[in-house]
N, C-alpha and C positions, 0 to 999 in steps of 0.2 A: 840557157834554157832554165836558169835558177829563179825560183820564185821570190818576190820582193820580200815577202813576210812569211810568217808561220801558217801553216794549213790548219784551219780549225774545222775539221770534219766531224767532231763529236755530236754536235746537235743534229747535223744533217743525217747521220746513221741512225737516227730515231724516227726520221721522216720517210714513211713508205709510200710508194705509189705502185701502180700496176698496169700493165697492159691487159685490158679487158678481156681480150681474146685468150690470152694466156691462162687467165684464171678458170676458163672453162675447158679449153682443149688440153692443157697438160694433165690435170686430174683425170680428165676422161680417157686420155691415152693410158695413163697408169691403171685405171680400172679395167679397160678393155684387154690390155696386155696380161694382167693378173688373172682375169676371168678366163682368158684363152689358154694360158698355161695349164689352169686347172683342169680344163677339158682334154688336154693332151695326154694326161696320165703320166705313167712313168715306166721304162725309161724314155726319155725324150731324145730323139735323134740329133737335134740342133740346139736345144735349149737347156741342157744340163750344165752345171758349172757356172762359167763366168759370165755367159751371154746375157741372162736377165739382170745380172750386177751391172753389166754395161749399159743396159737399156735404161735402168732406172737412174743411174748415175748421169746419163744424157738427160733425162726429165728433170732431175735435180739441178743441173746446170742451166738449163733452160729457165727453170724457176727462179734460179738466184739472179739471172740475168734480167728477167722481165718483171718480176714481182719482188718488191723490197726497196731497200736504200739505193741500190744500184740504178734501179729505173729512174728514181727520184733525181740521183746525182746526173744522170745522162741528160737531164733536161737543164742542168746548171752548168756542166763542164764537158767540152769537147773529149778531154782526156777519159771521163767516165763513159761517154757514149761510145768511144773506141774500144774500151774494154767489154761493153756490152756486146758490140758487134763480134768481136774476137771469140767471146764465150759462146755465143749463139751459133755462129757460122762454123767455127773451126774446132770447138769442143763438143756441144751438145749435139748437134746433128750427127757427127761421125759415131758418137758413142751409142746414139739412138740406133743407128744402122748396124752397128757391131752386134746389138742384142737380137738381130734377126727378126724384126717385129712383124713381118707380113702375115704369116700363119697365125701367131697368137692373137694378134689384134682382128683378123678376120673372124677367128674362132670365138673372140670375145664379143662380137656382135650378137644380140639375140637371134636366135635360129630363125624366128620368122621374118625379122627384118632382113637377115643375111640372104635368105632363101627367095623373099618375094620383092625385094627392093636392091640391095646391094650387089648380089651376083648378077641379076639381069641387068642392071646398069652397067657393069663392068664388061658384060658381054655384048653391048651395043657396038656395032662396027665402028661408029664415029669416035667412040671413047677409046676403044682399043687402039685405033689409028693414032690418036691424039697421044695416048700413053707410049706408044711405041716411037713416035716422033720425038716427043720431049726427053725421051730417055737415051736417045742417040747421042754418043760421046760428043760431037761437034755442037749439037744444039744445047746440050746440058751445059757445056763449057761456056758457050756464048752467053746463055740465060744467067748463069752464075757471075761470070765476069761483068757482063753488061749492067746487071742490077747493082753489083758492088761498086763499079766506077760511077754508074749513072746517079746513083743516091749521093754521091760526093760532090756533084756540081752544087755550086753555092744556092742557087734557086730551090733545087730540089731538096738539099739538106735542110735549109733554113725553114722551109715549108713544113718539113716533117717535124722539126724541132718545135714549131709553134702551133701545129694543129695536129690534135690527137689522132683523128680519124686517119690523116695521111702518116702519122707515126706508126700506127697499127699496120697499115699498108706497107709501110717500108719493112717492118719486121716480117710480115707475112711473105713478102717477095723475097727477102733474105732466106728465110727458112725453106722455101720451096726450091730457089736456086741452089742453095747449099745441098738439099736432099738430092736432087737430080745430079749434081756434080759428084757427091760422095758415093751414089748409087754405082758409078762407073768405076770406083776405086775399091769400095768394099763390098764383096758379094753379099747382097741381102738374102741370105739362105732362106729357103731353098732355091730361091732365083739366082741367077748369075749375071754378073756385070757383061756389057757388050765387048769389052776389051780384054785381051790376054793380059797376064801380069807384066809382060815385057812392054806391051804397048801402052800400059798405064804409066810408065815411067816418063816419056815426053809429055803425056797428058798432064801429070802432076807439075812438071817443071814449067810448063806454059802458064800455069797459075801462080807459080812463085813470082814470075816477072812483073805482072801488073801490081800484084800486092807489094812487092819490094819498091817498085817505082813510085807508087802512089804514096807509100809510107815515107819514102825519101823527100818527095816533093813537099809533103806536108811539113816534114821536120826541119828542111832548109829554106822554106819559103821566106821571103824578107817581109813579107806582110801577112796578117790574118786574112784567111779566106771567108770567114763565117762571122759577121759582125753579131749575130744574135747572142754569142757567147761572151761578148766584150765586158758587159756590165756584170754579169753573174761571175766571171772568172776573177774580177777585181775583189770580190767578196771573200775569195780564197787566197788573196795575196799574189795573184798572177795577173799578167796582160793577157789579152786575147790571143797575142801571138805565142806567148810561153805555153798556154793551155794547149793550142794547136800543134806545138812542137812536140810536147810530151805525148798528145794522141797520136801524133805521127810516129814516134818511137814505138809506142804500143803495136801499132799496125806493122811496122816495118820489121821489128826484131821478133817479138814473140810470135806474131803472125806468120812470118816467113819461117821461123824455127819449126813451128807446128807442120806447115805444109811440106818443109824439108824433111821432117822426121817420117812422114807419111811416105815421101819418095824413097828414102832409105830402106824403111820397112819392105816396101813393094819390090824394090829391087833385090832385097835379100831373098824374098820369096821366089822371084823370078829365076834367080841364080840356082836355088835350091832344087826348084822344079826341073831346071835343064840339066843339073847334075844328076837327078834321079833318072831322067830319061836317057841320059848318056850311059849310065851304069847298066839300065835295063837292056839298051841295044848291045853293049859290050857282053853281056850275059847270054846274048843270043835270042832274046825276045823282045818284042816291042811293049812298051808299058801300055796298060789298059787306058784308052782314051776316056777322058771325063765326059760323062753323059752331058749333052746340052740341055740346059733348063731354060723354060720360058723367061723372058725378061718382062719388063713392065707390060701389064695388059695380058698375062698369061693366064694359065688356069688358076682358079681359086678353090679353096677347100669348101667342101659342101656344108 
């Protein structure tokens, strides 16, 4: 997997390109969140301390992935394309959810729009049914893994690499699938995921397997899967196969490490909660049950 020559990335780091949807949606999300936080006043029940920082780090990660040199390099190298996907799916989206964005972003929408358009839309029975359906753990997992694997078929991948509209669609489907997947792992306060912390352990583990497997296949494949990168990879001193192998390593090791870290953290929380419940029972009283919060499609702020 060693490149034939030196990598001359210097000039390419000065070439910027951007996902046009990201140029609009990321600043808009930042503005709505900030505006919503301002309306919440202080003290804030869920948004003091580190949560706003996590949200803005998530947006910054998405911006770094979709706007700038990395987006340009993703069109030149499979390796850079995999870095872009890992940052978007496994870094940016979970950080945004850790920022508990539901209430601030709802409150950030102008009141007249929120009352007359957004809330009535979210209260429509078909919309609520759709949100409940796609947020179900199995459905969310299938959408996430399905889009992740589906876009790596050669025809889909090469079409996205050569057609800007399809490329934007690819990123949108990745972001939506990742959001639904991480929704069932990270409680997007004040809402609550559909799974208990203990049930989230196998849910996360099932996601490591396809990521690990696809990364390994890409790394050890005897031939390059994506001819679209063959010519551009040569400009960086690599063959198309070497570029693919390095991209496979990015997906395989850092990608699996991030998902595995989420599994370990979730397991630690599950064990801590179990110990707390056991101590409460031994003390002669049951712990106060957590109030059930609405999941996707639940009540919104006025």
